[in-house]
CHARMM-style PDB file with segment names, atoms N, HN, CA, C and O in Angstrom:
ATOM      1  N   MET     1      30.637  34.617 218.382  1.00  0.00      PROA
ATOM      2  CA  MET     1      30.439  35.160 219.363  1.00  0.00      PROA
ATOM      3  C   MET     1      31.039  33.860 220.190  1.00  0.00      PROA
ATOM      4  O   MET     1      30.804  32.698 219.859  1.00  0.00      PROA
ATOM      5  N   THR     2      31.920  34.279 221.412  1.00  0.00      PROA
ATOM      6  HN  THR     2      32.111  35.224 221.680  1.00  0.00      PROA
ATOM      7  CA  THR     2      32.445  32.772 221.604  1.00  0.00      PROA
ATOM      8  C   THR     2      31.182  33.083 223.274  1.00  0.00      PROA
ATOM      9  O   THR     2      30.807  34.077 223.896  1.00  0.00      PROA
ATOM     10  N   ASP     3      30.849  30.980 223.408  1.00  0.00      PROA
ATOM     11  HN  ASP     3      31.153  30.173 222.903  1.00  0.00      PROA
ATOM     12  CA  ASP     3      30.158  30.915 224.963  1.00  0.00      PROA
ATOM     13  C   ASP     3      31.502  30.769 225.534  1.00  0.00      PROA
ATOM     14  O   ASP     3      32.402  30.050 225.099  1.00  0.00      PROA
ATOM     15  N   GLU     4      31.541  31.767 226.870  1.00  0.00      PROA
ATOM     16  HN  GLU     4      30.810  32.351 227.224  1.00  0.00      PROA
ATOM     17  CA  GLU     4      32.285  30.960 228.112  1.00  0.00      PROA
ATOM     18  C   GLU     4      31.953  30.284 229.178  1.00  0.00      PROA
ATOM     19  O   GLU     4      31.380  30.728 230.173  1.00  0.00      PROA
ATOM     20  N   ILE     5      32.484  28.672 228.887  1.00  0.00      PROA
ATOM     21  HN  ILE     5      32.950  28.311 228.079  1.00  0.00      PROA
ATOM     22  CA  ILE     5      31.870  27.904 230.103  1.00  0.00      PROA
ATOM     23  C   ILE     5      33.025  27.681 231.503  1.00  0.00      PROA
ATOM     24  O   ILE     5      34.237  27.480 231.432  1.00  0.00      PROA
ATOM     25  N   GLN     6      32.413  27.765 232.378  1.00  0.00      PROA
ATOM     26  HN  GLN     6      31.428  27.929 232.436  1.00  0.00      PROA
ATOM     27  CA  GLN     6      32.943  27.455 233.718  1.00  0.00      PROA
ATOM     28  C   GLN     6      32.793  26.371 234.304  1.00  0.00      PROA
ATOM     29  O   GLN     6      31.915  26.289 235.164  1.00  0.00      PROA
ATOM     30  N   VAL     7      33.636  25.222 233.983  1.00  0.00      PROA
ATOM     31  HN  VAL     7      34.349  25.288 233.285  1.00  0.00      PROA
ATOM     32  CA  VAL     7      32.950  24.241 234.889  1.00  0.00      PROA
ATOM     33  C   VAL     7      34.095  23.571 235.666  1.00  0.00      PROA
ATOM     34  O   VAL     7      35.322  23.620 235.579  1.00  0.00      PROA
ATOM     35  N   VAL     8      33.448  23.094 236.256  1.00  0.00      PROA
ATOM     36  HN  VAL     8      32.451  23.055 236.327  1.00  0.00      PROA
ATOM     37  CA  VAL     8      34.206  22.442 237.838  1.00  0.00      PROA
ATOM     38  C   VAL     8      34.276  21.714 238.658  1.00  0.00      PROA
ATOM     39  O   VAL     8      33.536  21.767 239.640  1.00  0.00      PROA
ATOM     40  N   LEU     9      35.532  20.491 238.425  1.00  0.00      PROA
ATOM     41  HN  LEU     9      36.133  20.448 237.628  1.00  0.00      PROA
ATOM     42  CA  LEU     9      35.610  19.384 238.503  1.00  0.00      PROA
ATOM     43  C   LEU     9      35.616  19.657 239.541  1.00  0.00      PROA
ATOM     44  O   LEU     9      36.167  20.548 240.188  1.00  0.00      PROA
ATOM     45  N   LYS    10      34.458  18.230 239.943  1.00  0.00      PROA
ATOM     46  HN  LYS    10      34.011  17.506 239.417  1.00  0.00      PROA
ATOM     47  CA  LYS    10      34.593  17.716 241.443  1.00  0.00      PROA
ATOM     48  C   LYS    10      35.569  16.913 241.933  1.00  0.00      PROA
ATOM     49  O   LYS    10      35.602  16.549 243.108  1.00  0.00      PROA
ATOM     50  N   LYS    11      36.851  16.431 240.611  1.00  0.00      PROA
ATOM     51  HN  LYS    11      36.825  16.727 239.656  1.00  0.00      PROA
ATOM     52  CA  LYS    11      38.131  15.450 241.149  1.00  0.00      PROA
ATOM     53  C   LYS    11      38.900  16.242 240.273  1.00  0.00      PROA
ATOM     54  O   LYS    11      38.212  16.922 239.511  1.00  0.00      PROA
ATOM     55  N   GLU    12      40.207  16.366 240.143  1.00  0.00      PROA
ATOM     56  HN  GLU    12      40.766  15.813 240.762  1.00  0.00      PROA
ATOM     57  CA  GLU    12      41.809  15.912 239.725  1.00  0.00      PROA
ATOM     58  C   GLU    12      43.104  15.077 239.332  1.00  0.00      PROA
ATOM     59  O   GLU    12      44.240  14.928 239.783  1.00  0.00      PROA
ATOM     60  N   PRO    13      42.693  14.822 238.746  1.00  0.00      PROA
ATOM     61  CA  PRO    13      42.912  15.623 237.103  1.00  0.00      PROA
ATOM     62  C   PRO    13      41.935  14.673 236.582  1.00  0.00      PROA
ATOM     63  O   PRO    13      41.729  13.564 237.076  1.00  0.00      PROA
ATOM     64  N   ALA    14      41.023  15.419 235.009  1.00  0.00      PROA
ATOM     65  HN  ALA    14      41.190  16.319 234.608  1.00  0.00      PROA
ATOM     66  CA  ALA    14      39.958  14.869 234.074  1.00  0.00      PROA
ATOM     67  C   ALA    14      40.700  15.140 233.170  1.00  0.00      PROA
ATOM     68  O   ALA    14      41.622  15.930 232.965  1.00  0.00      PROA
ATOM     69  N   GLU    15      39.638  13.596 232.112  1.00  0.00      PROA
ATOM     70  HN  GLU    15      38.889  12.955 232.278  1.00  0.00      PROA
ATOM     71  CA  GLU    15      40.685  13.377 230.869  1.00  0.00      PROA
ATOM     72  C   GLU    15      39.805  14.494 229.895  1.00  0.00      PROA
ATOM     73  O   GLU    15      38.648  14.862 230.096  1.00  0.00      PROA
ATOM     74  N   LEU    16      40.902  15.001 228.554  1.00  0.00      PROA
ATOM     75  HN  LEU    16      41.843  14.702 228.391  1.00  0.00      PROA
ATOM     76  CA  LEU    16      40.039  15.874 228.034  1.00  0.00      PROA
ATOM     77  C   LEU    16      38.491  15.334 227.235  1.00  0.00      PROA
ATOM     78  O   LEU    16      37.430  15.958 227.212  1.00  0.00      PROA
ATOM     79  N   CYS    17      38.779  14.049 226.653  1.00  0.00      PROA
ATOM     80  HN  CYS    17      39.641  13.542 226.672  1.00  0.00      PROA
ATOM     81  CA  CYS    17      37.750  13.126 226.178  1.00  0.00      PROA
ATOM     82  C   CYS    17      36.561  13.689 226.453  1.00  0.00      PROA
ATOM     83  O   CYS    17      35.792  14.389 225.794  1.00  0.00      PROA
ATOM     84  N   LYS    18      36.540  13.014 228.156  1.00  0.00      PROA
ATOM     85  HN  LYS    18      37.165  12.446 228.691  1.00  0.00      PROA
ATOM     86  CA  LYS    18      35.214  13.141 229.265  1.00  0.00      PROA
ATOM     87  C   LYS    18      34.681  13.911 228.880  1.00  0.00      PROA
ATOM     88  O   LYS    18      33.683  13.748 228.178  1.00  0.00      PROA
ATOM     89  N   ILE    19      35.509  15.831 229.441  1.00  0.00      PROA
ATOM     90  HN  ILE    19      36.320  15.963 230.011  1.00  0.00      PROA
ATOM     91  CA  ILE    19      34.798  16.835 229.775  1.00  0.00      PROA
ATOM     92  C   ILE    19      34.360  17.549 228.521  1.00  0.00      PROA
ATOM     93  O   ILE    19      33.423  18.322 228.719  1.00  0.00      PROA
ATOM     94  N   LEU    20      34.686  17.502 227.606  1.00  0.00      PROA
ATOM     95  HN  LEU    20      35.447  16.873 227.445  1.00  0.00      PROA
ATOM     96  CA  LEU    20      33.606  16.963 226.415  1.00  0.00      PROA
ATOM     97  C   LEU    20      32.548  16.683 226.386  1.00  0.00      PROA
ATOM     98  O   LEU    20      31.649  17.453 226.048  1.00  0.00      PROA
ATOM     99  N   LYS    21      32.397  15.515 226.731  1.00  0.00      PROA
ATOM    100  HN  LYS    21      33.127  14.889 227.005  1.00  0.00      PROA
ATOM    101  CA  LYS    21      31.006  14.970 226.694  1.00  0.00      PROA
ATOM    102  C   LYS    21      30.397  15.321 227.784  1.00  0.00      PROA
ATOM    103  O   LYS    21      29.289  15.856 227.822  1.00  0.00      PROA
ATOM    104  N   PHE    22      31.142  15.015 228.799  1.00  0.00      PROA
ATOM    105  HN  PHE    22      32.042  14.580 228.767  1.00  0.00      PROA
ATOM    106  CA  PHE    22      30.324  15.450 229.981  1.00  0.00      PROA
ATOM    107  C   PHE    22      28.931  16.627 229.776  1.00  0.00      PROA
ATOM    108  O   PHE    22      27.734  16.742 230.040  1.00  0.00      PROA
ATOM    109  N   GLU    23      30.486  17.615 228.875  1.00  0.00      PROA
ATOM    110  HN  GLU    23      31.458  17.522 228.660  1.00  0.00      PROA
ATOM    111  CA  GLU    23      29.972  19.538 228.762  1.00  0.00      PROA
ATOM    112  C   GLU    23      28.660  19.367 227.584  1.00  0.00      PROA
ATOM    113  O   GLU    23      27.997  20.291 227.112  1.00  0.00      PROA
ATOM    114  N   ASN    24      28.533  17.978 227.303  1.00  0.00      PROA
ATOM    115  HN  ASN    24      29.072  17.228 227.687  1.00  0.00      PROA
ATOM    116  CA  ASN    24      27.390  18.189 225.865  1.00  0.00      PROA
ATOM    117  C   ASN    24      28.100  19.006 224.985  1.00  0.00      PROA
ATOM    118  O   ASN    24      27.461  19.935 224.491  1.00  0.00      PROA
ATOM    119  N   LEU    25      29.934  18.806 224.495  1.00  0.00      PROA
ATOM    120  HN  LEU    25      30.453  18.051 224.896  1.00  0.00      PROA
ATOM    121  CA  LEU    25      30.229  19.553 223.507  1.00  0.00      PROA
ATOM    122  C   LEU    25      29.677  18.469 221.834  1.00  0.00      PROA
ATOM    123  O   LEU    25      29.558  18.859 220.672  1.00  0.00      PROA
ATOM    124  N   VAL    26      29.539  17.565 222.227  1.00  0.00      PROA
ATOM    125  HN  VAL    26      29.636  17.248 223.171  1.00  0.00      PROA
ATOM    126  CA  VAL    26      29.639  15.931 221.451  1.00  0.00      PROA
ATOM    127  C   VAL    26      29.177  15.342 221.735  1.00  0.00      PROA
ATOM    128  O   VAL    26      29.136  15.400 222.964  1.00  0.00      PROA
ATOM    129  N   MET    27      28.314  14.142 221.126  1.00  0.00      PROA
ATOM    130  HN  MET    27      28.347  14.095 220.128  1.00  0.00      PROA
ATOM    131  CA  MET    27      27.312  13.422 221.137  1.00  0.00      PROA
ATOM    132  C   MET    27      28.244  12.047 222.035  1.00  0.00      PROA
ATOM    133  O   MET    27      27.600  11.306 222.779  1.00  0.00      PROA
ATOM    134  N   SER    28      29.105  11.933 221.933  1.00  0.00      PROA
ATOM    135  HN  SER    28      29.628  12.534 221.329  1.00  0.00      PROA
ATOM    136  CA  SER    28      29.384  10.783 222.607  1.00  0.00      PROA
ATOM    137  C   SER    28      31.279  10.896 222.336  1.00  0.00      PROA
ATOM    138  O   SER    28      31.924  11.583 221.544  1.00  0.00      PROA
ATOM    139  N   GLY    29      31.796   9.704 223.581  1.00  0.00      PROA
ATOM    140  HN  GLY    29      31.272   9.146 224.225  1.00  0.00      PROA
ATOM    141  CA  GLY    29      33.198   9.456 223.757  1.00  0.00      PROA
ATOM    142  C   GLY    29      33.674   9.620 222.745  1.00  0.00      PROA
ATOM    143  O   GLY    29      34.602  10.423 222.639  1.00  0.00      PROA
ATOM    144  N   GLY    30      33.092   8.757 221.423  1.00  0.00      PROA
ATOM    145  HN  GLY    30      32.338   8.105 221.509  1.00  0.00      PROA
ATOM    146  CA  GLY    30      33.579   8.411 220.215  1.00  0.00      PROA
ATOM    147  C   GLY    30      33.818   9.516 219.432  1.00  0.00      PROA
ATOM    148  O   GLY    30      34.752   9.545 218.630  1.00  0.00      PROA
ATOM    149  N   GLU    31      32.728  10.812 219.666  1.00  0.00      PROA
ATOM    150  HN  GLU    31      31.969  10.788 220.317  1.00  0.00      PROA
ATOM    151  CA  GLU    31      32.583  11.788 219.136  1.00  0.00      PROA
ATOM    152  C   GLU    31      33.879  12.094 219.720  1.00  0.00      PROA
ATOM    153  O   GLU    31      34.710  11.501 219.032  1.00  0.00      PROA
ATOM    154  N   ALA    32      34.335  12.601 220.461  1.00  0.00      PROA
ATOM    155  HN  ALA    32      33.660  13.083 221.020  1.00  0.00      PROA
ATOM    156  CA  ALA    32      35.254  13.588 221.079  1.00  0.00      PROA
ATOM    157  C   ALA    32      36.410  13.161 220.933  1.00  0.00      PROA
ATOM    158  O   ALA    32      37.307  13.785 220.366  1.00  0.00      PROA
ATOM    159  N   LYS    33      36.502  12.142 221.390  1.00  0.00      PROA
ATOM    160  HN  LYS    33      35.773  11.635 221.851  1.00  0.00      PROA
ATOM    161  CA  LYS    33      38.026  11.578 220.602  1.00  0.00      PROA
ATOM    162  C   LYS    33      37.994  11.415 219.581  1.00  0.00      PROA
ATOM    163  O   LYS    33      39.120  11.101 219.196  1.00  0.00      PROA
ATOM    164  N   GLN    34      37.090  11.445 218.571  1.00  0.00      PROA
ATOM    165  HN  GLN    34      36.175  11.700 218.884  1.00  0.00      PROA
ATOM    166  CA  GLN    34      37.612  12.080 217.503  1.00  0.00      PROA
ATOM    167  C   GLN    34      38.249  13.012 216.591  1.00  0.00      PROA
ATOM    168  O   GLN    34      39.144  12.997 215.746  1.00  0.00      PROA
ATOM    169  N   VAL    35      37.183  14.070 217.253  1.00  0.00      PROA
ATOM    170  HN  VAL    35      36.455  14.082 217.939  1.00  0.00      PROA
ATOM    171  CA  VAL    35      37.723  15.783 216.974  1.00  0.00      PROA
ATOM    172  C   VAL    35      38.667  15.884 217.795  1.00  0.00      PROA
ATOM    173  O   VAL    35      39.479  16.491 217.096  1.00  0.00      PROA
ATOM    174  N   ILE    36      39.286  15.697 219.017  1.00  0.00      PROA
ATOM    175  HN  ILE    36      38.626  15.204 219.585  1.00  0.00      PROA
ATOM    176  CA  ILE    36      40.723  16.086 219.384  1.00  0.00      PROA
ATOM    177  C   ILE    36      41.550  15.025 218.508  1.00  0.00      PROA
ATOM    178  O   ILE    36      42.057  15.851 217.749  1.00  0.00      PROA
ATOM    179  N   ALA    37      41.829  14.345 218.260  1.00  0.00      PROA
ATOM    180  HN  ALA    37      41.417  13.673 218.876  1.00  0.00      PROA
ATOM    181  CA  ALA    37      42.647  13.303 217.161  1.00  0.00      PROA
ATOM    182  C   ALA    37      42.880  14.314 215.871  1.00  0.00      PROA
ATOM    183  O   ALA    37      43.959  14.558 215.331  1.00  0.00      PROA
ATOM    184  N   ALA    38      41.715  14.782 215.561  1.00  0.00      PROA
ATOM    185  HN  ALA    38      40.838  14.584 216.000  1.00  0.00      PROA
ATOM    186  CA  ALA    38      41.221  16.057 214.239  1.00  0.00      PROA
ATOM    187  C   ALA    38      41.827  16.738 214.427  1.00  0.00      PROA
ATOM    188  O   ALA    38      42.387  17.174 213.421  1.00  0.00      PROA
ATOM    189  N   GLY    39      42.255  17.434 215.858  1.00  0.00      PROA
ATOM    190  HN  GLY    39      41.800  17.080 216.675  1.00  0.00      PROA
ATOM    191  CA  GLY    39      43.473  18.772 215.910  1.00  0.00      PROA
ATOM    192  C   GLY    39      42.377  19.737 216.160  1.00  0.00      PROA
ATOM    193  O   GLY    39      42.812  20.888 216.141  1.00  0.00      PROA
ATOM    194  N   LEU    40      40.556  19.633 216.486  1.00  0.00      PROA
ATOM    195  HN  LEU    40      40.202  18.698 216.502  1.00  0.00      PROA
ATOM    196  CA  LEU    40      39.795  20.922 216.194  1.00  0.00      PROA
ATOM    197  C   LEU    40      39.729  21.360 218.634  1.00  0.00      PROA
ATOM    198  O   LEU    40      39.150  22.055 219.469  1.00  0.00      PROA
ATOM    199  N   VAL    41      40.653  20.437 218.511  1.00  0.00      PROA
ATOM    200  HN  VAL    41      41.124  19.873 217.833  1.00  0.00      PROA
ATOM    201  CA  VAL    41      40.743  21.465 220.449  1.00  0.00      PROA
ATOM    202  C   VAL    41      42.126  21.717 220.589  1.00  0.00      PROA
ATOM    203  O   VAL    41      43.160  21.191 220.179  1.00  0.00      PROA
ATOM    204  N   ARG    42      41.720  23.020 221.541  1.00  0.00      PROA
ATOM    205  HN  ARG    42      40.879  23.448 221.874  1.00  0.00      PROA
ATOM    206  CA  ARG    42      42.751  23.061 221.363  1.00  0.00      PROA
ATOM    207  C   ARG    42      42.616  23.449 223.794  1.00  0.00      PROA
ATOM    208  O   ARG    42      41.698  23.807 224.532  1.00  0.00      PROA
ATOM    209  N   VAL    43      44.143  23.063 224.029  1.00  0.00      PROA
ATOM    210  HN  VAL    43      44.888  22.772 223.429  1.00  0.00      PROA
ATOM    211  CA  VAL    43      44.268  23.127 225.326  1.00  0.00      PROA
ATOM    212  C   VAL    43      45.193  24.286 225.562  1.00  0.00      PROA
ATOM    213  O   VAL    43      46.222  24.453 224.907  1.00  0.00      PROA
ATOM    214  N   ASN    44      44.678  25.291 226.777  1.00  0.00      PROA
ATOM    215  HN  ASN    44      43.842  25.156 227.309  1.00  0.00      PROA
ATOM    216  CA  ASN    44      46.011  26.271 226.952  1.00  0.00      PROA
ATOM    217  C   ASN    44      46.475  26.786 226.033  1.00  0.00      PROA
ATOM    218  O   ASN    44      47.699  26.911 226.032  1.00  0.00      PROA
ATOM    219  N   HSD    45      45.274  27.565 224.262  1.00  0.00      PROA
ATOM    220  HN  HSD    45      44.279  27.464 224.263  1.00  0.00      PROA
ATOM    221  CA  HSD    45      45.328  27.925 223.222  1.00  0.00      PROA
ATOM    222  C   HSD    45      46.871  27.294 222.097  1.00  0.00      PROA
ATOM    223  O   HSD    45      47.523  27.944 221.279  1.00  0.00      PROA
ATOM    224  N   GLU    46      47.010  25.885 222.499  1.00  0.00      PROA
ATOM    225  HN  GLU    46      46.480  25.357 223.163  1.00  0.00      PROA
ATOM    226  CA  GLU    46      47.836  24.889 221.810  1.00  0.00      PROA
ATOM    227  C   GLU    46      46.587  23.640 221.534  1.00  0.00      PROA
ATOM    228  O   GLU    46      45.763  23.174 222.321  1.00  0.00      PROA
ATOM    229  N   ILE    47      46.897  23.283 219.801  1.00  0.00      PROA
ATOM    230  HN  ILE    47      47.567  23.661 219.162  1.00  0.00      PROA
ATOM    231  CA  ILE    47      46.096  22.128 219.742  1.00  0.00      PROA
ATOM    232  C   ILE    47      46.685  20.800 220.419  1.00  0.00      PROA
ATOM    233  O   ILE    47      47.757  20.220 220.247  1.00  0.00      PROA
ATOM    234  N   GLU    48      45.749  20.571 221.130  1.00  0.00      PROA
ATOM    235  HN  GLU    48      44.878  21.042 221.270  1.00  0.00      PROA
ATOM    236  CA  GLU    48      45.688  18.782 221.349  1.00  0.00      PROA
ATOM    237  C   GLU    48      45.297  17.830 221.180  1.00  0.00      PROA
ATOM    238  O   GLU    48      44.202  17.506 221.639  1.00  0.00      PROA
ATOM    239  N   THR    49      46.092  16.971 220.412  1.00  0.00      PROA
ATOM    240  HN  THR    49      46.982  17.235 220.039  1.00  0.00      PROA
ATOM    241  CA  THR    49      45.264  15.377 220.179  1.00  0.00      PROA
ATOM    242  C   THR    49      45.724  14.426 221.046  1.00  0.00      PROA
ATOM    243  O   THR    49      45.364  13.295 220.720  1.00  0.00      PROA
ATOM    244  N   ARG    50      46.371  14.482 222.004  1.00  0.00      PROA
ATOM    245  HN  ARG    50      46.663  15.401 222.269  1.00  0.00      PROA
ATOM    246  CA  ARG    50      46.155  12.985 223.340  1.00  0.00      PROA
ATOM    247  C   ARG    50      44.600  13.565 223.666  1.00  0.00      PROA
ATOM    248  O   ARG    50      44.370  14.691 224.105  1.00  0.00      PROA
ATOM    249  N   LYS    51      43.516  12.467 223.328  1.00  0.00      PROA
ATOM    250  HN  LYS    51      43.703  11.551 222.972  1.00  0.00      PROA
ATOM    251  CA  LYS    51      42.357  11.771 223.382  1.00  0.00      PROA
ATOM    252  C   LYS    51      42.484  12.034 225.824  1.00  0.00      PROA
ATOM    253  O   LYS    51      41.533  12.442 226.491  1.00  0.00      PROA
ATOM    254  N   ARG    52      43.470  11.750 226.247  1.00  0.00      PROA
ATOM    255  HN  ARG    52      44.243  11.419 225.705  1.00  0.00      PROA
ATOM    256  CA  ARG    52      43.271  11.453 227.148  1.00  0.00      PROA
ATOM    257  C   ARG    52      44.299  12.021 228.254  1.00  0.00      PROA
ATOM    258  O   ARG    52      44.876  11.591 229.253  1.00  0.00      PROA
ATOM    259  N   LYS    53      44.201  13.350 227.448  1.00  0.00      PROA
ATOM    260  HN  LYS    53      43.732  13.699 226.637  1.00  0.00      PROA
ATOM    261  CA  LYS    53      45.453  14.158 228.193  1.00  0.00      PROA
ATOM    262  C   LYS    53      44.181  15.040 229.632  1.00  0.00      PROA
ATOM    263  O   LYS    53      43.056  15.512 229.797  1.00  0.00      PROA
ATOM    264  N   LYS    54      45.722  14.680 230.432  1.00  0.00      PROA
ATOM    265  HN  LYS    54      46.636  14.297 230.299  1.00  0.00      PROA
ATOM    266  CA  LYS    54      45.218  15.479 231.851  1.00  0.00      PROA
ATOM    267  C   LYS    54      44.633  16.988 231.937  1.00  0.00      PROA
ATOM    268  O   LYS    54      45.381  17.910 232.260  1.00  0.00      PROA
ATOM    269  N   ILE    55      43.164  17.220 231.612  1.00  0.00      PROA
ATOM    270  HN  ILE    55      42.555  16.471 231.350  1.00  0.00      PROA
ATOM    271  CA  ILE    55      43.611  18.504 232.721  1.00  0.00      PROA
ATOM    272  C   ILE    55      43.045  18.829 234.313  1.00  0.00      PROA
ATOM    273  O   ILE    55      42.534  18.017 235.084  1.00  0.00      PROA
ATOM    274  N   TYR    56      43.275  20.109 234.517  1.00  0.00      PROA
ATOM    275  HN  TYR    56      43.690  20.769 233.891  1.00  0.00      PROA
ATOM    276  CA  TYR    56      44.099  20.947 235.687  1.00  0.00      PROA
ATOM    277  C   TYR    56      43.109  21.979 235.759  1.00  0.00      PROA
ATOM    278  O   TYR    56      43.053  22.761 234.810  1.00  0.00      PROA
ATOM    279  N   SER    57      42.097  22.155 236.990  1.00  0.00      PROA
ATOM    280  HN  SER    57      42.142  21.520 237.761  1.00  0.00      PROA
ATOM    281  CA  SER    57      42.078  23.538 237.526  1.00  0.00      PROA
ATOM    282  C   SER    57      43.257  24.824 236.176  1.00  0.00      PROA
ATOM    283  O   SER    57      44.367  24.605 235.689  1.00  0.00      PROA
ATOM    284  N   GLY    58      42.369  25.983 236.024  1.00  0.00      PROA
ATOM    285  HN  GLY    58      41.468  26.161 236.419  1.00  0.00      PROA
ATOM    286  CA  GLY    58      43.197  26.838 235.685  1.00  0.00      PROA
ATOM    287  C   GLY    58      43.619  26.123 233.545  1.00  0.00      PROA
ATOM    288  O   GLY    58      44.531  26.406 232.768  1.00  0.00      PROA
ATOM    289  N   ASP    59      42.629  25.367 233.442  1.00  0.00      PROA
ATOM    290  HN  ASP    59      41.888  25.137 234.073  1.00  0.00      PROA
ATOM    291  CA  ASP    59      43.352  25.044 232.702  1.00  0.00      PROA
ATOM    292  C   ASP    59      42.279  25.577 231.649  1.00  0.00      PROA
ATOM    293  O   ASP    59      41.125  25.554 232.076  1.00  0.00      PROA
ATOM    294  N   LEU    60      42.508  26.209 229.924  1.00  0.00      PROA
ATOM    295  HN  LEU    60      43.445  26.227 229.577  1.00  0.00      PROA
ATOM    296  CA  LEU    60      41.152  26.498 229.415  1.00  0.00      PROA
ATOM    297  C   LEU    60      41.226  25.698 227.961  1.00  0.00      PROA
ATOM    298  O   LEU    60      42.175  25.651 227.178  1.00  0.00      PROA
ATOM    299  N   ILE    61      40.073  25.160 227.869  1.00  0.00      PROA
ATOM    300  HN  ILE    61      39.302  25.198 228.504  1.00  0.00      PROA
ATOM    301  CA  ILE    61      39.782  24.774 226.465  1.00  0.00      PROA
ATOM    302  C   ILE    61      38.923  24.939 225.707  1.00  0.00      PROA
ATOM    303  O   ILE    61      37.719  24.776 225.903  1.00  0.00      PROA
ATOM    304  N   GLU    62      39.594  25.368 224.512  1.00  0.00      PROA
ATOM    305  HN  GLU    62      40.572  25.500 224.353  1.00  0.00      PROA
ATOM    306  CA  GLU    62      38.797  25.633 223.044  1.00  0.00      PROA
ATOM    307  C   GLU    62      38.353  24.899 222.179  1.00  0.00      PROA
ATOM    308  O   GLU    62      39.069  24.167 221.496  1.00  0.00      PROA
ATOM    309  N   PHE    63      37.080  24.984 222.073  1.00  0.00      PROA
ATOM    310  HN  PHE    63      36.499  25.579 222.628  1.00  0.00      PROA
ATOM    311  CA  PHE    63      36.373  23.589 220.683  1.00  0.00      PROA
ATOM    312  C   PHE    63      35.211  24.610 220.225  1.00  0.00      PROA
ATOM    313  O   PHE    63      34.419  25.083 221.040  1.00  0.00      PROA
ATOM    314  N   GLN    64      35.179  24.896 218.900  1.00  0.00      PROA
ATOM    315  HN  GLN    64      35.822  24.512 218.238  1.00  0.00      PROA
ATOM    316  CA  GLN    64      34.253  25.800 217.907  1.00  0.00      PROA
ATOM    317  C   GLN    64      34.133  27.351 218.828  1.00  0.00      PROA
ATOM    318  O   GLN    64      34.915  28.246 219.152  1.00  0.00      PROA
ATOM    319  N   GLU    65      32.688  27.052 219.005  1.00  0.00      PROA
ATOM    320  HN  GLU    65      32.053  26.325 218.741  1.00  0.00      PROA
ATOM    321  CA  GLU    65      32.800  28.595 219.719  1.00  0.00      PROA
ATOM    322  C   GLU    65      32.834  28.409 220.863  1.00  0.00      PROA
ATOM    323  O   GLU    65      32.218  29.281 221.476  1.00  0.00      PROA
ATOM    324  N   TYR    66      33.457  27.353 221.731  1.00  0.00      PROA
ATOM    325  HN  TYR    66      33.957  26.645 221.233  1.00  0.00      PROA
ATOM    326  CA  TYR    66      33.402  27.320 222.743  1.00  0.00      PROA
ATOM    327  C   TYR    66      34.629  27.706 223.982  1.00  0.00      PROA
ATOM    328  O   TYR    66      35.717  27.432 223.476  1.00  0.00      PROA
ATOM    329  N   ARG    67      34.753  28.049 224.897  1.00  0.00      PROA
ATOM    330  HN  ARG    67      33.869  28.272 225.308  1.00  0.00      PROA
ATOM    331  CA  ARG    67      35.604  28.370 225.902  1.00  0.00      PROA
ATOM    332  C   ARG    67      35.426  27.863 227.381  1.00  0.00      PROA
ATOM    333  O   ARG    67      34.963  28.460 228.352  1.00  0.00      PROA
ATOM    334  N   LEU    68      35.832  26.837 227.290  1.00  0.00      PROA
ATOM    335  HN  LEU    68      36.209  26.352 226.501  1.00  0.00      PROA
ATOM    336  CA  LEU    68      35.852  25.980 228.439  1.00  0.00      PROA
ATOM    337  C   LEU    68      37.202  26.667 229.724  1.00  0.00      PROA
ATOM    338  O   LEU    68      38.396  26.592 229.434  1.00  0.00      PROA
ATOM    339  N   LYS    69      36.869  27.106 230.675  1.00  0.00      PROA
ATOM    340  HN  LYS    69      35.899  27.167 230.910  1.00  0.00      PROA
ATOM    341  CA  LYS    69      37.612  27.781 232.399  1.00  0.00      PROA
ATOM    342  C   LYS    69      37.141  26.464 232.746  1.00  0.00      PROA
ATOM    343  O   LYS    69      36.021  25.953 232.767  1.00  0.00      PROA
ATOM    344  N   ILE    70      38.460  26.000 233.048  1.00  0.00      PROA
ATOM    345  HN  ILE    70      39.370  26.415 233.031  1.00  0.00      PROA
ATOM    346  CA  ILE    70      38.602  24.628 234.599  1.00  0.00      PROA
ATOM    347  C   ILE    70      38.794  25.261 235.729  1.00  0.00      PROA
ATOM    348  O   ILE    70      39.604  26.186 235.797  1.00  0.00      PROA
ATOM    349  N   THR    71      38.036  24.829 236.831  1.00  0.00      PROA
ATOM    350  HN  THR    71      37.378  24.077 236.775  1.00  0.00      PROA
ATOM    351  CA  THR    71      38.683  25.273 238.437  1.00  0.00      PROA
ATOM    352  C   THR    71      38.046  23.845 238.267  1.00  0.00      PROA
ATOM    353  O   THR    71      37.673  23.032 237.422  1.00  0.00      PROA
ATOM    354  N   THR    72      38.208  24.152 240.131  1.00  0.00      PROA
ATOM    355  HN  THR    72      38.511  24.812 240.818  1.00  0.00      PROA
ATOM    356  CA  THR    72      37.489  23.051 241.332  1.00  0.00      PROA
ATOM    357  C   THR    72      36.648  23.657 242.485  1.00  0.00      PROA
ATOM    358  O   THR    72      36.686  24.754 243.041  1.00  0.00      PROA
ATOM    359  N   ASP    73      35.857  22.531 242.651  1.00  0.00      PROA
ATOM    360  HN  ASP    73      35.826  21.640 242.199  1.00  0.00      PROA
ATOM    361  CA  ASP    73      35.475  23.089 244.018  1.00  0.00      PROA
ATOM    362  C   ASP    73      35.413  23.615 244.981  1.00  0.00      PROA
ATOM    363  O   ASP    73      34.674  24.477 245.456  1.00  0.00      PROA
ATOM    364  N   SER    74      37.114  22.494 245.642  1.00  0.00      PROA
ATOM    365  HN  SER    74      37.714  21.794 245.256  1.00  0.00      PROA
ATOM    366  CA  SER    74      37.810  23.114 246.571  1.00  0.00      PROA
ATOM    367  C   SER    74      38.656  25.041 246.538  1.00  0.00      PROA
ATOM    368  OT1 SER    74      39.281  25.458 247.513  1.00  0.00      PROA
TER     369      SER     74
END
């Protein structure tokens, strides 16, 4: 079963590694960078290996059993 989480960005773009860290899907920024580099994260259904990939409203991040739908508060 997939948990879907809505993530509201206060400022866009945001870096992929920071979103994983701030949403507590990993323990640290270093771990976020490792899982991204290992190809374990998808952005908009494509494997993403760029740690500082810019994420915008409308993007979908998938990691393990989590799906993060990105929106803004504006």
